[in-house]
Wavefront OBJ file of the C-alpha trace (Angstrom):
o trace
v -38.346 -26.708 -25.616
v -41.704 -25.259 -24.489
v -42.702 -24.482 -20.949
v -44.614 -27.636 -19.354
v -46.713 -27.150 -16.222
v -46.811 -30.077 -14.161
v -48.951 -31.576 -11.106
v -47.239 -32.166 -7.816
v -47.306 -36.032 -8.142
v -45.886 -35.585 -11.536
v -43.073 -33.505 -9.967
v -42.586 -36.097 -7.260
v -42.425 -38.971 -10.185
v -39.431 -36.809 -11.896
v -37.763 -36.435 -8.458
v -37.903 -40.017 -8.004
v -36.713 -41.082 -11.420
v -33.623 -38.818 -10.766
v -32.901 -40.445 -7.719
v -32.994 -43.914 -8.877
v -30.228 -42.422 -11.976
v -27.969 -41.041 -9.710
v -28.023 -44.649 -7.405
v -27.387 -46.535 -10.847
v -24.385 -44.258 -11.679
v -22.687 -43.914 -8.071
v -23.857 -47.487 -6.826
v -20.160 -48.732 -7.396
v -18.648 -46.485 -4.909
v -17.762 -47.739 -1.650
v -18.302 -44.786 0.902
v -15.710 -45.722 4.106
v -17.259 -43.822 7.210
v -14.161 -42.589 9.305
v -14.481 -43.459 12.928
v -15.611 -40.672 15.274
v -12.639 -39.007 17.172
v -13.317 -36.940 19.858
v -10.716 -34.011 21.061
v -10.714 -33.023 25.132
v -8.773 -30.437 26.729
v -7.062 -31.726 29.675
v -6.721 -28.786 32.552
v -3.100 -28.288 33.663
v -2.079 -28.911 37.334
v -1.840 -25.812 39.977
v -2.276 -22.510 39.340
v -0.822 -22.116 35.319
v -2.118 -19.796 32.888
v -2.139 -21.203 29.052
v -1.472 -19.082 25.940
v -2.849 -20.120 22.904
v -2.238 -18.803 19.308
v -2.713 -19.254 16.056
v -2.230 -17.199 12.419
v -2.998 -17.486 8.604
v -2.011 -16.188 5.520
v -4.211 -15.021 2.817
v -3.062 -16.614 -0.231
v -0.151 -14.847 -1.714
v -1.534 -11.439 -0.911
v 1.248 -10.711 1.675
v -1.199 -9.865 4.328
v -1.437 -12.043 7.425
v -4.038 -12.338 10.774
v -3.293 -13.792 14.229
v -5.101 -14.346 17.535
v -4.908 -15.759 20.498
v -6.827 -16.535 23.936
v -5.487 -16.917 27.801
v -6.776 -19.095 30.056
v -6.746 -20.176 33.537
v -6.485 -23.797 34.912
v -10.036 -24.158 34.658
v -10.511 -23.393 31.365
v -11.771 -19.751 32.048
v -10.935 -17.446 29.367
v -8.802 -14.530 30.710
v -8.408 -12.427 27.591
v -7.817 -12.641 24.080
v -6.554 -10.601 21.353
v -6.684 -10.724 17.490
v -5.231 -8.756 14.578
v -3.475 -8.638 11.177
v -0.279 -7.131 9.509
v 1.359 -6.553 6.280
v 4.037 -8.624 5.236
v 7.144 -6.554 4.106
v 8.442 -6.730 0.570
v 12.481 -7.159 1.149
v 15.680 -8.504 -1.265
v 18.953 -9.086 -0.376
v 20.348 -7.462 -3.820
v 19.402 -5.058 -5.506
v 15.328 -5.537 -6.524
v 15.130 -6.467 -10.270
v 12.041 -5.654 -12.605
v 10.702 -9.036 -11.911
v 11.137 -8.543 -8.017
v 9.008 -4.836 -8.736
v 6.475 -6.757 -10.771
v 6.193 -9.444 -7.792
v 5.804 -6.766 -5.212
v 3.394 -4.515 -7.276
v 0.965 -7.745 -7.789
v 0.708 -8.816 -4.153
v 0.147 -5.284 -3.075
v -3.627 -4.833 -3.561
v -5.345 -1.860 -3.186
v -4.727 1.667 -1.434
v -4.014 0.953 2.661
v -5.494 4.626 3.488
v -8.859 5.892 3.777
v -11.086 6.722 0.258
v -11.838 10.098 1.552
v -7.977 11.252 1.904
v -7.258 10.413 -1.666
v -5.974 13.387 -3.519
v -5.779 15.463 -0.401
v -2.232 16.150 -1.196
v -3.190 18.173 -4.179
v -4.018 20.901 -2.117
v -2.014 23.237 -0.467
v 0.358 22.982 2.671
v -2.152 25.731 4.699
v -5.375 23.605 3.553
v -3.884 20.354 4.865
v -2.556 21.793 8.148
v -6.610 22.555 8.419
v -7.795 19.934 7.863
v -8.353 18.306 11.464
v -9.278 14.658 10.559
v -5.899 14.050 9.395
v -4.375 14.768 12.826
v -6.924 13.230 14.370
v -6.371 10.028 12.281
v -2.957 10.171 13.340
v -1.455 11.325 10.043
v 1.909 13.579 10.260
v 2.468 16.124 7.594
v 5.943 16.466 6.055
v 6.741 19.682 3.871
v 10.130 20.712 1.975
v 9.950 23.804 -0.847
v 13.464 24.474 -2.127
v 14.038 27.313 -4.843
v 15.611 25.591 -7.631
v 16.197 28.276 -10.334
v 13.984 30.675 -12.538
v 12.658 30.712 -15.749
v 10.516 28.854 -18.003
v 13.588 26.654 -18.964
v 14.148 26.032 -15.709
v 10.321 24.919 -15.203
v 10.399 22.915 -17.970
v 13.456 20.855 -17.012
v 12.190 20.383 -13.572
v 8.781 18.986 -15.349
v 10.929 16.752 -17.227
v 12.942 15.673 -14.363
v 9.774 14.460 -12.525
v 8.598 12.637 -15.251
v 11.769 10.675 -15.474
v 11.772 10.260 -11.881
v 15.480 11.954 -11.298
v 14.141 12.940 -7.731
v 14.535 9.458 -7.137
v 18.508 9.324 -8.257
v 20.682 7.775 -5.551
v 22.368 4.469 -5.345
v 20.006 4.290 -1.857
v 16.604 4.663 -3.316
v 15.313 4.354 -6.849
v 12.432 4.060 -8.932
v 12.176 2.009 -12.453
v 12.850 5.401 -14.461
v 10.441 4.142 -17.394
v 7.461 4.361 -14.815
v 4.883 6.174 -16.617
v 3.716 9.123 -14.527
v 0.078 8.700 -15.372
v -2.875 7.948 -13.173
v -3.428 4.244 -12.076
v 0.162 3.447 -12.476
v 1.937 1.211 -9.734
v 5.336 0.878 -9.067
v 7.731 0.508 -6.191
v 10.015 2.764 -4.380
v 13.292 0.749 -3.409
v 15.398 1.739 -0.812
v 17.997 0.290 1.063
v 18.041 0.172 4.610
v 21.139 -1.354 6.212
v 21.384 -4.860 4.853
v 18.665 -5.545 2.985
v 16.435 -3.381 0.265
v 12.685 -2.404 0.815
v 10.256 -2.682 -1.813
v 7.619 -0.004 -1.186
v 4.380 -0.159 -3.342
v 2.249 2.713 -4.348
v 0.169 4.191 -7.042
v -0.087 7.329 -8.799
v -3.267 9.036 -7.429
v -3.312 12.004 -9.614
v -1.420 14.154 -12.255
v -2.038 17.736 -12.214
v -0.569 20.541 -14.723
v -1.740 23.951 -14.563
v -0.736 27.099 -16.733
v -1.709 30.759 -16.864
v -0.357 32.903 -19.843
v -1.776 36.047 -18.457
v 0.730 36.167 -15.691
v 3.084 33.116 -16.755
v 2.503 31.168 -13.537
v 2.460 27.189 -14.362
v 3.093 24.028 -12.352
v 3.242 20.360 -12.572
v 2.868 17.416 -9.908
v 1.457 14.854 -8.833
v 1.028 12.332 -5.992
v 1.058 8.854 -5.393
v -0.537 6.893 -2.594
v 0.554 3.604 -0.534
v -0.985 0.424 -0.956
v -0.991 -2.897 1.076
v 2.721 -3.993 2.053
v 4.147 -0.323 2.652
v 5.448 0.422 5.873
v 3.385 3.575 5.602
v -0.025 4.581 4.823
v -0.631 8.056 3.208
v 0.161 10.006 0.444
v 3.119 11.873 -1.243
v 3.080 14.629 -3.904
v 6.023 15.837 -6.065
v 5.601 19.194 -8.065
v 7.400 22.108 -9.718
v 6.230 25.499 -9.964
v 6.949 28.836 -11.770
v 5.552 31.625 -9.796
v 4.759 35.291 -10.604
v 8.102 36.296 -9.980
v 9.754 33.879 -12.819
v 11.149 31.607 -10.016
v 10.960 27.941 -10.132
v 10.166 26.067 -6.645
v 10.322 22.299 -6.262
v 7.998 21.117 -3.424
v 7.231 17.460 -1.714
v 4.104 17.417 0.466
v 2.941 14.375 2.006
v 1.133 13.080 4.852
v 1.588 9.704 6.638
v 1.470 7.105 9.761
v 2.651 4.065 10.255
v 1.270 0.905 8.821
v 2.943 -2.055 10.170
v 5.025 -2.958 13.628
v 8.152 -1.784 12.146
v 7.097 1.364 11.083
v 5.412 1.973 14.357
v 8.246 1.018 16.582
v 10.461 2.795 14.518
v 8.610 6.063 13.695
v 11.076 8.528 14.784
v 13.615 7.156 12.543
v 11.415 6.887 9.665
v 10.564 10.658 9.955
v 13.977 11.523 10.193
v 14.734 9.461 6.740
v 11.800 11.289 5.139
v 13.301 14.269 5.837
v 16.836 13.258 5.003
v 15.220 11.825 1.895
v 13.718 15.210 0.894
v 16.756 17.292 1.233
v 18.328 14.604 -0.741
v 15.835 14.563 -3.838
v 16.116 18.680 -3.777
v 19.478 18.553 -4.132
v 19.264 16.123 -6.658
v 16.685 18.204 -9.009
v 19.308 21.000 -8.516
v 21.971 19.330 -9.424
v 19.853 17.578 -12.492
v 18.894 20.879 -13.742
v 22.276 22.704 -13.468
v 23.813 20.144 -15.501
v 21.433 20.224 -18.245
v 22.029 24.152 -18.539
v 25.750 23.431 -19.499
l 1 2 3 4 5 6 7 8 9 10 11 12 13 14 15 16 17 18 19 20 21 22 23 24 25 26 27 28 29 30 31 32 33 34 35 36 37 38 39 40 41 42 43 44 45 46 47 48 49 50 51 52 53 54 55 56 57 58 59 60 61 62 63 64 65 66 67 68 69 70 71 72 73 74 75 76 77 78 79 80 81 82 83 84 85 86 87 88 89 90 91 92 93 94 95 96 97 98 99 100 101 102 103 104 105 106 107 108 109 110 111 112 113 114 115 116 117 118 119 120 121 122 123 124 125 126 127 128 129 130 131 132 133 134 135 136 137 138 139 140 141 142 143 144 145 146 147 148 149 150 151 152 153 154 155 156 157 158 159 160 161 162 163 164 165 166 167 168 169 170 171 172 173 174 175 176 177 178 179 180 181 182 183 184 185 186 187 188 189 190 191 192 193 194 195 196 197 198 199 200 201 202 203 204 205 206 207 208 209 210 211 212 213 214 215 216 217 218 219 220 221 222 223 224 225 226 227 228 229 230 231 232 233 234 235 236 237 238 239 240 241 242 243 244 245 246 247 248 249 250 251 252 253 254 255 256 257 258 259 260 261 262 263 264 265 266 267 268 269 270 271 272 273 274 275 276 277 278 279 280 281 282 283 284 285 286 287 288 289 290 291 292 293
């Protein structure tokens, strides 16, 4: 249809015709007006402080918010508070693949600042020099263990990481079919007391280097925590063969509480991190040695 130029009068006429058509279409609809309701607040008797609280969930994302007001007997506001928290993904039995998929679906994006994404690709000394990490409340954890020597040991260590052998426990595991590729989301499932915890993460980077001149090589990947994880931060698992032909397994991470549970029990969380690092190193050595026989 070609463009038309209408005068103000013509536009008014067209609007009037449109309103008449709409009236004909909806003329049989009965509109019921609800009686007005007035809501009032009656101050309590005596010197009483009233606490009003409310909360809500954000769809099925696993995130929720809360708020509250404290008022005196005359309705004056004394103080207020507001906040949000992440839901914890629990399972009373060993989490199934479906449970893990549901956790990942609800997890959303990284729960720590973008400026720290990929920071664990640096060395331990570089992380310690980063004043921003300590200023923002992150705790650095590092474990470095000699697992053997020779290129064959290095390749077995690399294969172990790619198949998640470093999580080969009865009390903690990752689906071994999870590909170690940048952008892949996965769940670390950990049994704590009675329930299992499902903690969502995403592979932030994968690094592999080699130098044929001095036969130095390394393979590693870093994973960042997502919304729904008890912690906020990043962790790197890597194997390296150095100029002395020795093979090292290293875990390097920075983290801080991201949930009220981990905040209250953070000393326990740190102990569990150190325990996991110790057991993970033992699992890697055991796997490499068993592969030799």
